[in-house]
Structures are given as structure tokens and as C-alpha cells.
C-alpha positions, 0 to 999 in steps of 0.5 A: 521120689521121682516127683520129688526129684522133679520138684528139686530140678524145677526149683533149680531151673527157675533159680537159674532162669532168674539169675540169667534174666537178671531178675532179682527178688527181694532178700526176704524171698531168698530161700536156700535148699539143702537136700541130702539123701541116700545115707544108707546107714553110714554114720562115718565118712566113707570113700577115698582117704584123700577125699572122704564123703558123707558122715554125720559130722561132715553133714552137721559142719556143712549145714552149720556153714549154710545156716551162717550165710542163709536166713531161710535155710530149708533142710530136707532129705530125699530118703533111704536113710538105712539101706541101699537095697529093699531087702537088706542082709540080716546083719544090717537089719540087726543094726538098723534100730540103733543106727536109725535112733542115732540118725533121727537124733542127729537130724533133730539136732541139725534141724531138718525140716522134712524127710521123704520116705524112700523105697528102701526105708520100708525094708523093715515095714511100716511099724518100724518106720512109724516108731522112728517117725514118732521120735522125729521133730520133723515130718516124714513125707511122701506123695506116693505112699498109701496107708491102709 
């Protein structure tokens, strides 16, 4: 995940440098990255009542807005879809399959291009993760997980 963060930061730095240098690329090379992460199984908005954050419906609305202004939108998630910690409480484990199913269906509908596996995504084991990967219409990726 650290490598992924470095990649995103590098891309942002390059974009900034091109903008500052006055260098513009032809429009066919314009790419917009939408990166989410740390959903932690939250399906509904959370936070302050005056400024709620998160939630699947808000994510869909934001990405629809981005898709309306960008022909080349790449949507990726940085991981930790279900849990904040690698050893979740039993009640969170019980709710995990139904939440994961809803999130995978939402990500399919949104049109995610890739999902990076976070450390907390492995909390229920690789079999659990593989089951939902098989339902996804996008690849699960990672640069530092070895499957024996």
C-alpha cells in the first residue's frame, strides 16, 4: 500500500510540475484518477450532521460528476473495504459477507477499474477475499502479496 501511495503522489507531483511549467499535453492524454480507500464497511454517510462524509450514495454521486467532465476517468480503491483493524470484533465478522456483497455490487455498478488489497482486507482470510474477488468486474491488485 505504501508503494501505491508513492505512485499516486508521484503522479500528482508530475501533474503539478507540468501545470507549473506551462506544458500541456493533447487532450487525448488527459487522465483523471479518482482514488478512494478506507471504506471500513461504512455504507451510509458518517461524521458531523452538518458535513457528513463517506457513504456509497455520496461516492456514486461524486464519481458520476467526475465522469461527466472527464472522458478518461480511472477509478481505483486503495483498500480496507471492510475493517479498520486486522482483527475485527465478532459482530463485524458476522456482518462482513453481506456488507462485502453490497460493496462489490456497488463498485461494479460504479465501474471501478481496480481494487488494491489492504492489510485489513485479509482479516477473514484469503478464501473470503477470493470469493468476493470472483464477483467483482474489476481486478484485485497488490504489489506485495504472495499466494502460496
